[in-house]
C-alpha positions as CSV (number, residue, x, y, z in Angstrom):
1,M,0.1,-0.1,0.3
2,I,1.3,3.4,-1.0
3,T,0.0,6.6,1.4
4,L,0.1,10.2,-0.5
5,N,-0.3,13.2,0.5
6,L,-2.2,14.5,-2.5
7,N,-3.2,17.9,-2.8
8,G,-3.4,18.3,0.6
9,G,-5.5,14.7,1.3
10,T,-4.6,11.1,2.0
11,L,-5.0,9.0,-0.9
12,T,-4.2,5.0,-0.4
13,L,-3.4,3.3,-3.4
14,D,-3.1,-0.6,-3.7
15,V,-0.2,-0.7,-6.3
16,E,3.2,-1.9,-7.2
17,D,5.8,-0.2,-6.2
18,D,7.5,0.7,-9.0
19,M,4.6,1.8,-10.7
20,P,5.5,5.2,-11.9
21,L,3.6,8.2,-10.1
22,L,2.2,9.1,-13.2
23,W,0.1,6.4,-14.2
24,A,-0.9,6.6,-10.0
25,L,-2.7,10.2,-10.6
26,R,-4.3,9.5,-13.9
27,D,-5.1,6.1,-13.7
28,I,-5.8,5.7,-10.3
29,A,-6.8,9.0,-9.0
30,G,-8.2,10.5,-11.6
31,L,-6.2,13.5,-11.9
32,T,-5.5,14.2,-15.6
33,G,-3.9,17.6,-15.7
34,T,-1.0,15.6,-15.3
35,K,0.4,14.6,-19.0
36,Y,2.1,11.8,-20.7
37,G,4.5,13.3,-23.2
38,C,7.6,10.9,-23.4
39,G,7.9,8.6,-20.9
40,M,11.5,9.1,-20.3
41,A,12.4,12.4,-18.5
42,L,12.6,14.3,-21.2
43,C,9.8,16.7,-22.7
44,G,8.1,17.7,-18.7
45,A,4.7,17.2,-19.8
46,C,4.3,15.0,-16.7
47,T,6.0,17.4,-13.6
48,V,4.6,17.6,-10.4
49,H,5.6,18.7,-7.2
50,L,6.9,15.7,-4.7
51,E,7.9,18.0,-1.8
52,G,7.8,21.1,-3.4
53,A,10.2,20.0,-5.7
54,A,9.6,19.8,-9.9
55,V,10.2,16.0,-10.5
56,R,9.0,14.4,-13.9
57,S,6.4,12.0,-12.7
58,C,7.1,9.1,-15.9
59,V,9.9,8.5,-14.4
60,T,9.2,8.4,-10.4
61,P,7.8,5.3,-8.9
62,V,4.8,6.1,-6.7
63,S,6.9,4.3,-4.2
64,A,9.3,7.5,-4.0
65,A,6.3,9.6,-3.2
66,N,5.2,7.3,-0.2
67,G,4.2,9.1,2.8
68,K,5.4,12.4,0.6
69,R,3.7,15.6,-0.2
70,V,2.2,15.5,-4.0
71,T,0.4,18.5,-5.6
72,T,-0.4,18.3,-9.0
73,I,-1.7,21.1,-11.2
74,E,-5.5,20.5,-10.1
75,G,-3.8,20.9,-6.2
76,L,-2.0,24.2,-7.3
77,S,-5.4,26.4,-6.5
78,P,-8.8,25.3,-6.3
79,D,-9.5,28.7,-8.4
80,N,-6.5,29.8,-11.0
81,S,-5.6,32.3,-8.3
82,H,-2.0,31.0,-8.1
83,P,0.1,33.8,-9.3
84,V,1.6,31.6,-12.0
85,Q,-2.0,30.3,-13.2
86,R,-2.8,34.4,-13.0
87,A,0.2,35.0,-15.4
88,W,-0.5,32.2,-17.6
89,I,-4.1,33.1,-18.2
90,E,-3.3,37.3,-18.3
91,L,-0.2,36.8,-21.0
92,D,-2.6,34.4,-23.3
93,V,0.7,31.3,-23.0
94,P,-1.0,28.5,-24.4
95,Q,-1.0,27.7,-27.7
96,C,-2.2,24.2,-27.9
97,G,-2.1,23.8,-24.1
98,Y,-0.4,20.2,-24.0
99,C,2.2,21.3,-22.2
100,Q,1.2,24.0,-20.2
101,S,0.9,22.0,-16.6
102,G,3.7,20.9,-16.4
103,Q,5.2,24.4,-17.4
104,I,3.2,25.7,-14.3
105,M,4.6,23.0,-12.4
106,S,7.9,23.6,-13.3
107,A,7.3,27.5,-13.2
108,A,5.6,27.3,-9.5
109,A,8.8,25.3,-8.7
110,L,11.1,27.8,-9.9
111,L,9.6,31.1,-7.8
112,A,8.9,28.9,-4.7
113,Q,12.9,28.9,-4.8
114,T,13.7,32.1,-6.4
115,P,10.9,34.2,-6.2
116,E,12.9,36.8,-8.4
117,P,14.5,35.1,-11.4
118,S,16.8,36.0,-14.1
119,D,16.4,35.2,-17.7
120,E,18.9,33.0,-17.4
121,D,17.3,31.2,-14.0
122,I,13.7,30.8,-15.9
123,D,15.7,29.3,-18.8
124,A,17.9,26.9,-16.7
125,A,14.5,26.1,-14.3
126,M,12.8,25.2,-17.6
127,A,15.0,24.0,-19.7
128,G,13.5,20.4,-19.8
129,N,10.4,21.2,-20.4
130,I,9.5,21.2,-24.3
131,C,7.0,23.1,-26.0
132,R,6.2,22.2,-29.2
133,C,4.3,25.3,-30.1
134,G,6.9,27.1,-29.0
135,T,5.8,29.6,-26.5
136,Y,9.2,30.2,-25.2
137,Q,8.8,34.1,-24.7
138,R,5.5,34.1,-23.5
139,I,6.4,31.8,-20.9
140,R,9.6,34.0,-20.0
141,A,7.0,36.7,-19.3
142,A,4.6,34.8,-17.8
143,I,7.3,33.5,-15.3
144,H,8.3,37.1,-14.5
145,R,4.7,38.8,-14.4
146,A,3.9,35.8,-11.8
147,A,6.9,36.8,-9.9
148,A,5.7,40.4,-10.1
149,L,2.2,39.0,-8.8
150,K,3.7,37.1,-5.8
151,G,5.8,39.8,-4.8
152,G,2.6,42.1,-4.6
153,G,3.0,43.9,-7.8
């Protein structure tokens, strides 16, 4: 049995220890905001927070999250009020949107550690997140905007 502190609640799962966290979230918990992209931790679509750190859930065994705090895009805020979500909406970041939950989760983890990131900080933190639509400039602008919103601006 695996127990997760999932989005502020407790979820107990009867799954194999080596099941990818992504499948436990999507198939067992029914939280489909976290996307499957590559299955090899290369694209970032599956990014969630594990104890506040951005991790690729497609290669993270669910056993690594046992007893730990897991936050998915659904748990970032109940009403899109998180500064990153607000900035994404304000700046109309998504094009197709497939990668955006992973982008948002990586950005939120960055801002939790670095409240006023430079372009270099953003590039380093977001390097593993691929956007096939090429919205990278809007993503960077939204991260700067989220930092301002978080700081009260």
